C-alpha positions, 0 to 999 in steps of 0.5 A: 463511109469506107471501103478501097479507095479509101486506100493510098497507092502501097497500101492498095498495091499490097491487097492485090498482090494476095488476093483480097482484092482484085484490082477490076472490084477497085477499080470497080470502086474508084468507077463507082466513086466518081460517078459519085461525087464528079457532077459535082467535083469536075476533077476528070477532062475523059475517064478511061473506064473501060479501058481501065477495067478491061486492063484490071482483069488482064494484072488480075489474069497474071496475078492469078498466075504468080506473075505481078509485073511490077510495086504498081501491080493493078493499081489504077492511076490519074493522069492530067491532059498534058501528058500522052496518051495512047489513043487519048487526045491530049488536050490539053484544058483547051478546046484549041489543042489536037483533038486526034488521039495520040500515036504512043504513050508520054515515058511516064506513062510507059513507066507506070504502065512497065510497073503494073499500073492503071491508067484510069483517066484524065483529069481537067486541068487550066486551058494550056497549063496557064492561069485561067481556071478549070471547072473543077472545085476543091474538094473540101469546098466547092466555093475555094477553088482546087489552084492551077494547073493541077487543078483535078490532079489534085482535087481528084486525090484528093476527094479519093477517086485514086491514090496517086495521078500526075502533074505537072509545074511550070510554077507553081503547078504541082505544090499549090494545089497539091497544097490547097486540097489537103495532100502532097505533091512532089516538084522532082528536080528539072528534067528527073521525069521525063518530060516526053510526050508532055505538051509543053507550057513553057520547056526550059521551067516544065516539071513532071511531078506527082501528087497522092496522099502520103509521102511513100506514095510519093517516092513509090512512084518516083522511084518508078517514073525515075527508074530509082530505088524507094528511099528510106532513111535509115535508123539512126541518121543525122539529124534533118537540119532545116534552114528557114530564109530570111526573106521572100515569105513575109507576105504569108496570111496568118493563119498560114505563118502560124500552121507553118510554124507549129509544124516547124515545131513539130520537126523540130520535136521531133529531132530537127534543128532550125537554122536561119539561113540567108537567101542569096543575093539573087534570089528575086532576080531568079524567080523575075527572069522565072517569069521573063523565060517562062512568058517568052517561051509560052509565047514561042509555043503558040505563036501560030496556033495564037497568030489563029486564033487568038479571039478564042485564048482565053483572057489570062493565056491570052495577056501571058502569050501577049507578053511573050511575044513581044519578048525580045531575044535580048530579054530571053536570054538575059533571063536564063544569064541571071537564072542559072547564076542565081540558081546556082546560087541556091545550090550551093544553100541547100548542100549544106541543109537537107531541106530549105522550108518555108509555106507552100503559099500565100494563105489558104484556097483562096474562095474564087474560082475564078482564081489558081492562086497564088504560086509567088512561094512556088515559083524560085524552086521551078525555075531554078529545077530544084525539087520541092515538096509540100506537105499537109500541116494543118488548116485555116480558121474557114477550115481550108488545107495549108501546107509546108513547102521543103525544098532540097538540093537537086537529085534529093528527093532523098532528103525532102521524102526523109524529113516528111515521114519524119513529119507524118511519123509525129503528125497525121495532117495528111490522114485527115480527108475532105467531107465531100459535104460542101459541093453542093450534092449532099 
């Protein structure tokens, strides 16, 4: 089956700009795709179909007059259900959340709209961005988890229900589901994308991120959200220097380790230089401190609601909140001191590299819908605030996607985009599409 739903962000914008398709027809093509697969995939928390179609008509009228709002003019995107959209409730995957409609768009949504994007709807997520699974299934095989907490965002992009989606990451909630679903995911530098209008999980570790099927699409949306010019690697740029860490990622399963090694070989053949690097002494402490800070902040955010409705909390979130509430101020302050020191050490290491590379996850998506997967490979870089990207780099023997994680110095998302483009020019993993035949509806 072929159709406009196959387009990425840049191609869709071009097709609309040149009037080869109307924004309204593009929205309708995506809604038809959603109607076909959503009953089995369950990627959406709430569709705004009528509103999206009305906005598309407005965009088409402007296109007819030669007016363009920006680089995303007429292109629908999806938004994780912990970001405010005016007129819609922000439920964050939970019936316990306030059901009142948001008064205003989150800042990230405001910038998307300013660039011409249309919000197609809100995607499913784990309750309050914790570890109790969302109902979403993995597009590659419905028996497997899509990961979390940005479950619906990754699954919707992989299922070609939308060209791009916003997610959020506190530990591994953009990179892990993107890798499990075989798409590109960016967790930018902490606070590079505004968190205004985001229902928090843990304030000092929450990142708004981008999920799409191509690095250029991710880079375009990142530029829109940060008011930055799109980054392109100039011709003749020096060969990338990628660092191979000395420890911390040995638990990768055989399939993942093999795919990672082959991905590194692709980069080397493309001209990258690989150097072994010794991770800072505080690297392990960084992850541990991040957990303490995350749990403490979750406990603080949920304290009042939990005191009233604790028995109604899903089981894993309940455990996390109870753990957070048991921590002392001294525990939290010490954890934040460790984070700052270890993050500074990591910054010194990353300053001399294009990127540090690792597998994105320890293995493919588990065949367990009660799980959201393992975030240990992502957590240190959420705790440190450094930008990271995941690129599709292969498949397990069971046919599930695997990802390559690259981490750069703060504010150097451009290095990640350049490395990603290099990898995509010499591989085709990002062009592979979920067959959508193992969801129980065909």
